N, C-alpha and C positions, 0 to 999 in steps of 0.2 A: 504494500500500500504506500504509494508515494504522493507527494504534493500534487503531481500532475493528474492524479485521479479525481480532482475536483472535490475538495472538502466542502460539505454543505454547512451553511450557517445562516440562521435567520436574523440574529441580532445584528443591528447596524447595517443590514444590507438594503440598499436603496432599490426600490422596484424599478424595473426597466419600463421605458415608454413603449407600450404595445398598441397605442391608439394612432400612431403616426404611420402605420404600414399602409401604403397606397400602391396603386398599380405602378406609378412612376418609381417608387422605391424598389420594386421588383425588376423593373426594366433597366434602370440607370447603371447598376454596378458593373455589368458586363462591359459596357461601352467606355468605362474609365478604368478597366482592369488591366492586368499585365498583357492581355491580348488585344488591347485597343487598336494597335497599328494594323494587325491583320483584319480585325473586325471592320474598322472604318475603311480600309482599303477595299475589301469585298463590297461593302455597302455603297461606296462611291462608284465602283465599277458597275454595280447593278443599277444604280440611279442613272448613270450615263447611258446604259443600254435602254432603260425606260424612256429617257428623253429622245434617244434615237428612234425608238419605236413610235413615239408620238409624232416625231417629224415625218416618219414614213407614212403615218396615217393622214397627216396634213397633205403630204405630196400625193397620196392616193386619192384624196378628196378632189384635188385639182385635176388629176388624171381622169377622174370619174366624169367631170363636166366635159372635158375634151373628147372622151370616148363616146358619150351619148350624143354629143353634137355631131361627131363624125358619122355615127349611125343615122342620125336624122337627116344629115345632108348627103348621105351615101358617098362619103369622101374615101374612095378606095385607096388613093395614093398615101393618105395619112394613116390609114388603119394599121398596116404592118408595123410602123414605127411605134404606135401606141402599144401594140402587143409586146414588142421588145422592152419598152419602158416598164410595162407591167411585170414582165419576167424578172427584170433586175430588182424591182421593188419587192416582189414576192419572195425571191431567194434571200434578199437582205433581211427581210422580216423573219423568215424561217430561222436563219442562223442566229439572229439576235434573240429571238424568242426561246430557242433551245438552250443557248448558253446562259440566258438570264435565269431560266428555271434551274439549271444545273448549279449556278453560283448561289442562287437563293437557297437551294437545298443544303449546299455546303455551309453557308453562313448559319442557317437555321440549326444544323446539327452541332456546329461548333458552339453556338450559344447554349443549346440544350446540354451539351457535355459540361460546359463551364458551370452553368447554374445548378446542374445535378450534383456536381462535386461540392459546390458551396452548400447546398441543402443537406447533402450527406454528412458534411463536416458538422453542421449545426445539429443534425439529428443524432449523431453519435456523440457529439461534444456534450460534456457535462451530463452524460447519460440521459439525454432528453428522450431517446427511444424508450427507455425503461419507465421514465416518469410519465410519459404520455399514455403508456399502457396501464401503469399502476393507477393513475388518477382518471383514466378514461377521458382524456382531454380532447382527442380528435379521433375520428373514425378512419379506418383504412389508409394509414400512412403510406403503404406500398403503392396504392393507386396515385397518390399525390406526388410521390417521388418518380413515378414512371410515366403514366398517362398524362397527368396534369402538367408536368414540366415540359414534356414533349409538345403538347398542344399549345402551351403558353408561348414557347419560343417560336414555333413555326407560324402560329396564327398571328401573333403580334407583328412579326416581320412581314407577313403577307398583307395584313390590313394596313400597315404603315406605308409600305411601298405602293400598294394599290391606291391609297389615298393621295400620295404624292403624284403618281401618274395621272390620277383623275383631275387634280388641280391644274397640272400643266396642260392636259388635254382640254379642260374647260376654258382656260385662258386662250389657247390657240384657236379653238373652234368658235368661241364667242366672237372673236375678232372677224373670222371668216363669215359667220352667219350675220353679224351686224352689218358687214360691208355689202355682201351680195344680195341679201334679202331686202335691204333698203327700209324705207319707212312706209307705214300704212296710214292713209287718210280716211277717216270716217266722219260722217256728219251726224251731229247730235243736236237736235232742236234747231236745225238750220245753221248751226255753227260748225265749220270744218275743224276736225281735231286730228293732228298729225302725231303718230306714235313712232318715234325713231327706233330702229332695231326691234320692231314688234315681235319678230320670231324668237328673239332671245328672251323677251319677257314672257312669251307664251310657253317656252320650254321651262323657264324657271317656275312659273305658276303651276304648270302641269306636274313637275317633279315635287314641288312643295306640297301640293294637295295629296299626292301619292304617299309622300314620306309621313305626313301627319296621320294619314289613315292607317298605314302599315304599323306605325308605332302604337297606335291605340289598339289595333287588333292583336299584335304579336307581343306586347309587353309582358304578359303573364308567363311567356316561355322562358324568361330569365330564371325565375325561381323553380319552374318545373324542370328545366334542364339540370339545374344544380341538384335537385332531388333525384333525378334519374341517374346521375353519376354516382350518387351515394348508394342507392339501392342496387345498382349493378355491381358495385364493389362488394357490398354485403353478400350478395348471392355468390360471387366468385370466391370470397373468403370462406363462406360456409362449405362450398364444395372442396376447397383445399383442406379444411379441417377434417372432412370425411375421409379424404385420401390419406392424410397423415395419421389418422387414428382408425384405419380400416380394421385392424385386428381386434382392437378393443370393442368396436361396434359390433363386429361379427360374433365375438364371445358373448356379449350381452344380448345378442339377437335384437339389436336396436334398429333394424332396417326400416320397419314401419314408422318409427318415431323420426328417424333422420329423413325419410322420404316426405313425411308430413311437414317437417320443419323446412325442408328445401322448397316444397310447394308453397308453403306459407310466405317465405321470403320472395319467391317468384311472383306470387300474387300481388305484392307491392310493386314489383316491376310492371306487371300487367296494368294495374290501376293507374300508375303514373304514365305509362305509355299511351293509354287511352286519352289522357289529358293532352299529351303531346300531339297525338293524332287530331284531337278536336281543334286545338288552336292552330296547328299547322294547316289543317284544311281551310280554316277561315283565312289564314294568311295567304295560302296559295290561290284562293279565289280572288283576293285583292291583287296579288302579283300577276296572275294570268290576265285579269281584266285590264290592269295597267299596261302589260306588255302588248296585248292585242290592239288596244286603242292607239298605242304609240306607233304602230305600223302605218296607220292611215292619217293620224292626227296632223303631222307636219304638212302632208300634201293638201289636206283640206284647208289648213290655215293659210298656206302659200298660194292656193289655187286662184283667189281673186286677182292677184297681181299677174299670175301666169296667163289667165284668160284675158286680161287687159293688155297682154303683149309686152309686159315689162321685162321678161326674160325667156330664154329658150328652154327646150326640154332638158338639155344637158345641165343648165343652171338650176332648173327645178330639182333634178336628181341630186345635184350637189348640195342644194339647200336641204333636201330631205335627209341626206347623209350627215350633214353638219348639225342639223337639228337633232338627229339621233345621238350624235356624240355629245352635244351639249346637254340633252335631256338625260343621257346615261350618267354624265358627270354630276349633274344635279341630283341624280337618283342613286348616288353611291350608298347613301344610308339604306335605301330600300334594297338594293342588290346585295349588300353585305350584312343585312339584318340578322340572318341565321348565324353567320360567323360571329357577329358581334354578341349575340345572345350566348353562344357557347363560350366565347372568350370571357365574357363577364362572369359566367358561372365558374369557369376555371380560375380566374383571378380571385374570386371570393374564397374558393377553397384553399388556394395557396396563401392568401392573406391570413386566413384562419389558422392554417398549419404553421406559418411562420410566427404568428402571435403566440401560439402555445409553446413553440420551441424557445422563444425568447423570454417567455414569462418566468417568474420565480417558480421554484420547484414545488411550492405549495399552492393549492387552490386559493384564490383570493378570499374565499369564504371561510378558510380554516382559522386564520389568525384571530379574527374578532370573536370566534366562538370559544376560545381558550386563552388562559393567561400564560400558558407555556410558551417559552421563547424559541423552542426548537432544539434539536440535538446538535451540538457543535463538535466537529472533529478538529483536534489540534495536533499538529505535527511537532513533536518535541525531540530534543536530543537525549534520548534514553533508549535502553535496550528492552524495556518492559512496556506492555500495553495495559492501560489502566482506565477505569471509569470513575466519574465523580458525580454523585447526585443524579444518577441516570434514572429517568422515568420514561417508560414507553407509553404511547397513546395511540388511539386509532385516528385515522385522517380527520374525523369530525371533532376530535378533541377529547373523546371519551377515554379516561385512564385505562391502561391495559395492565401494566405491571411496574413495580418499583424494584430496581436492581441494586443489590448491595454493592458497595464500592469494591472493585476488583483490582488486583495487580497480577497480570499474567506474565510470569517470568519466562525467559528462554528455556526451553526444554521441559516446561511444566506440562502436566496433563490434567485437563478439567473436564468434568462430566456435568452437563446442564440437564436437569431433570424438572419434571412438573407435568401437570395434567394437560391434555390437549387443549389448545386455544389459549394458553396462559401467556404466550409471547416468546417462546423459546426461539423459534425461527426468526421472529421479528428482531430479537436481540442480535442475531447474526447479521441481519440486514442493516441494523444500526452500525455494527462494526465495519461493514463494507461501505458505509456512507450512502446506503440506498433508502434509509428510513429516517427522515428528519422530524417525524411527528413525536412530540414529547418534550423533554427537558433534560438538561444536564450536559456533561462533556465526556468525550472519549479522547484520551491522549494516545497517539500512535507514534512509534519511533520513526524518525525521518529515514527514508530509504528502505524501510522494512519490506520484505517480500511476503505477501500474503496470498493464500489460496482458499477459496470458499468452494466446498464440494456439496452440492445439494443431493437430495434423495435420487433424483434422476439427472445425471449430468448431460450437458449439451454435447452432442457428437456431430460435427459438421459433415456434410456429404462430401466425399472425396476419398483419398487413400486412408488406409488404416493408420499409417504413420502420422498423417495430419490430424486424425482424430485423437491419437494418443498424445501428441505433443501440444495440442491446443491449450492455451491461446498462443503459444509460440509457433513460429513457422516450422515446417517439417524439417528443414535443413539445419535447424539449430542443434539437433541431437543426432548422433550417429545411429546407423541401423543396428550396430552391435549393442549400444546402450538401450535402444528400444526393445530389442529382442530379450535382453537380460531382464528388463523390467517386467515384460510380459510373462516370462518364465517364473520370476519371483512371485507374481500374483496368480500363478496357476492358470495361465492362459497359453499353455504350450502349443495348443492347436492352431494358434494364429501367428506364430513367429515367422512363418514363411509367407504371410499374406500382407506384409507391410505396404507393398506397392499396389495392392488391389484396391480399386475404387468401388464404393458401394454406399448405400444408405444404411449406415451402421446401427442406427437406432432400431431398424427393422431386422437386421441380421443377428445382433447380439441379444441374448436373453437379459432380463433385468439384473440377474446376478452377475453375468459377464460384464455388463455395462458398469456396475459398481466396482468390480475388480479392475476394469480398465481405468476408471477414475483414480483408484489407488495407485496404479502404475504411473499415472500422470504425476501424482504427488511425489513419487520416488524420483522421477526424472527432474522435476522442477526444484526440489529441495527448498521449499519456502521457509521463512523464519516463523510464520504463524500459519497454521492450517485449521480451518473450521469445517467440521463434518456435521452436516444436518441430516440425520437418519441415513447416512451414506452407506451403511452396511445392512439396511433393513431387509434387503432381498436375499441376503446370504444365510446359509445354514450356520449353526453355532461353530462348527469346525472351521469353515472358511472365514467367518467373521473374526474368530480368535487369531487365525493365521495372519489376516490383514493387519490387525492391531499389533501383534508381536513384530511383524515386519516393519511397520512404521516406527515402533519404539526402538528397534535395533538399528535401523538404517538412518533414522533421523533423530539422533539423541539430543541435538541442540534445537530442534523445532518444537515450538509450543503447539500442543494439540488441544483444541476445544471441541468436544463432541456433544451434539444434541441427540439423545436416544432415550428409549423407554425400557430397553432390556437391562435388567439388573446385573446380568453377567458381565456387562462392560465396566462395572464399577471396579473390577479387579485391575483394569488397565489405567485407571484414573485416580490418583491419590487425592485430588481436590474435587469437591462437588459444589455445584451451585444449584440450589433448589428455588424454583420460581413458583409463586402462587398467584392465583387470579386476584386482581385488584378488587377491593370491596365495592367500590363504586360500580365497577363493571358487573360484579356478581349481582348487585341490586338491580342494575339495568337489565 
């Protein structure tokens, strides 16, 4: 246990500001990070390509007028030249469009990679991953770290670049439409009224009306999409739980219950999906109506001046195309509404997730409910681990147990006893800095190596050697040392399987897993080892063998065991008896 393991303390700790998390605070860090040169280089290149594509569209608009005029005038001599011009324009557009997408994908993934690493550091830092699960602060962190971050990076980039291209397109085609469409003169009450650039105003009003309508119809989709992401993740997590605990479920014959639970969770997906369908149907009605009207609307609006001979068929088609570009630019909100809805839901989930990672390790409601200041871990220049006035409590402040002052010397052996639920395992969590609820202090030697061995140890999926040496990397220990530890713990049958990869939690029996955990302790040789029912799956003979082995090979290691078996008292000269707190017993 070292200072880098993040000692928890409540006294004097200023709460962090969790209300300032905005979408911009999620976006900005990457663009000012150590990757800013590459990021901005790619972004500027993509913007330049976007501008080139807008110029091509402007050039194509001019070509459109020439092409239709040539058709109207049956200008055969000019027609082949126009086809060559179109070929050059088309190939240029294709090359730019392909590489724009390629570079956008590259930049999107680099951003996702950077922000994922940042979130992972925060998730693992200060044991936030444990705190979030312990206090149930946020649902499905796996989805937020994978799907949400991927969606955030790519969608933010896409929406931003599309908006920039839309603004440039709008400026370009507004100029064209204002110039070639001219002014419209109407008579109101005998007074002539001239409307300059009337086609531009018509496009703006058309898009504004559509935007207001689509916002009104589609606004509920923001919260509904947020909920859909959550229920989908809950369903996926439930299926993973069934897969991870397949044997236990099969032993209990819990198939019907699990099936019912899965169907119940999926029913929430169904109900929420019906809401999505309902509002999407309404929005599609509006979008379809808006899109169909847009086909004929510019020609209808421009037809009075065309029939009056103000411009040719080619100019009319140029006006219609320019109107479409201006209208589409004004309609960016409409066209991007679905993406904006999903983006907003994703941002809300990431803001919530970042808030709980940055928040203090206690729920805000805990401190006012109890006068206890929290359990403090102090790193001191000593060889012994000691406690002072230690009181354990539940997260809501209910007293759990009062612990006598302890001094755990190097090489000492302590047995922690007491009825179930009295706080024995909670005491070990407090030693590990995982349980801040309560009061008092724990003094830990600076630089001391500690190891906590629960009833069921975590075994990573991979090689047996990696599972044995965890949390150290597999190459830290030699194969010979690993084989010797396995033999010492009576796992002779696995000495030749160190390089074999498997899901070892499923391969090893509970007793074998506990003996593997003991072999881990032998390899790491910690200064303090805490065993929480770590031999409960072993028969008396193997249990006694493990404890004799630890005593013989680790004479300088302090061992603290939580156990119910009286037989273990023979291996522990010191005993700590914990009783339920009276307040808790009354409660």
